[in-house]
C-alpha positions as CSV (number, residue, x, y, z in Angstrom):
1,X,92.4,103.7,124.4
2,X,91.2,104.6,121.0
3,X,92.4,103.4,117.6
4,X,94.3,106.6,116.8
5,X,96.4,106.4,120.0
6,X,97.9,103.2,118.8
7,X,99.2,104.8,115.6
8,X,100.6,107.9,117.1
9,X,104.2,108.2,118.3
10,X,104.7,107.7,122.0
11,X,106.0,110.6,124.1
12,X,109.0,109.9,126.3
13,X,106.7,109.9,129.3
14,X,104.3,107.4,127.8
15,X,107.1,105.1,126.6
16,X,108.6,105.2,130.1
17,X,105.3,104.4,131.7
18,X,104.7,101.5,129.4
19,X,108.2,100.1,129.9
20,X,107.8,100.3,133.7
21,X,104.4,98.6,133.5
22,X,105.8,95.8,131.4
23,X,109.0,95.3,133.3
24,X,107.6,95.5,136.9
25,X,104.0,94.2,136.5
26,X,104.3,92.2,133.3
27,X,101.3,94.1,132.0
28,X,100.5,92.5,128.7
29,X,98.5,95.5,127.5
30,X,101.7,97.7,128.0
31,X,103.7,95.1,126.1
32,X,101.3,95.0,123.2
33,X,101.3,98.8,123.1
34,X,105.1,98.9,122.9
35,X,105.0,96.4,120.1
36,X,102.5,98.5,118.2
37,X,104.4,101.7,118.9
38,X,107.7,100.4,117.6
39,X,106.4,98.2,114.7
40,X,106.4,101.1,112.1
41,X,110.1,101.4,112.7
42,X,110.5,97.7,111.9
43,X,108.7,98.2,108.6
44,X,110.8,101.3,107.8
45,X,114.1,99.5,108.5
46,X,113.1,96.4,106.6
47,X,112.1,98.5,103.5
48,X,115.5,100.1,103.6
49,X,117.4,96.9,104.2
50,X,115.6,94.8,101.6
51,X,117.2,96.9,98.8
52,X,120.6,95.6,99.8
53,X,119.6,92.0,99.8
54,X,119.2,89.5,96.9
55,X,116.0,89.7,94.9
56,X,114.6,86.5,96.3
57,X,114.3,88.2,99.7
58,X,110.8,89.5,100.2
59,X,109.9,92.6,102.2
60,X,107.0,90.9,104.0
61,X,109.4,88.1,105.2
62,X,111.9,90.7,106.5
63,X,109.1,92.6,108.3
64,X,107.9,89.4,109.9
65,X,111.4,88.5,111.1
66,X,111.8,92.0,112.4
67,X,108.5,91.9,114.3
68,X,109.5,88.6,115.9
69,X,112.8,90.1,116.9
70,X,111.1,93.2,118.3
71,X,108.8,91.1,120.4
72,X,111.7,89.0,121.7
73,X,113.6,92.2,122.5
74,X,110.7,93.7,124.4
75,X,110.3,90.5,126.3
76,X,113.9,90.6,127.4
């Protein structure tokens, strides 16, 4: 797998294959690829949500919490 494939959007077929590999075989590489594939969405959502929060809330903190939640969701 090259560096550009980790930044490109997954096709439905690729996503399904990764989810199956993770859920049936506990393939950590598939899990990591899922996290990388969905992490841009976390940053996007955090950047939108931070505007609604008090000024002491930092974008980086919100992104970090979002990534932890993403990992936990994938693990479930």
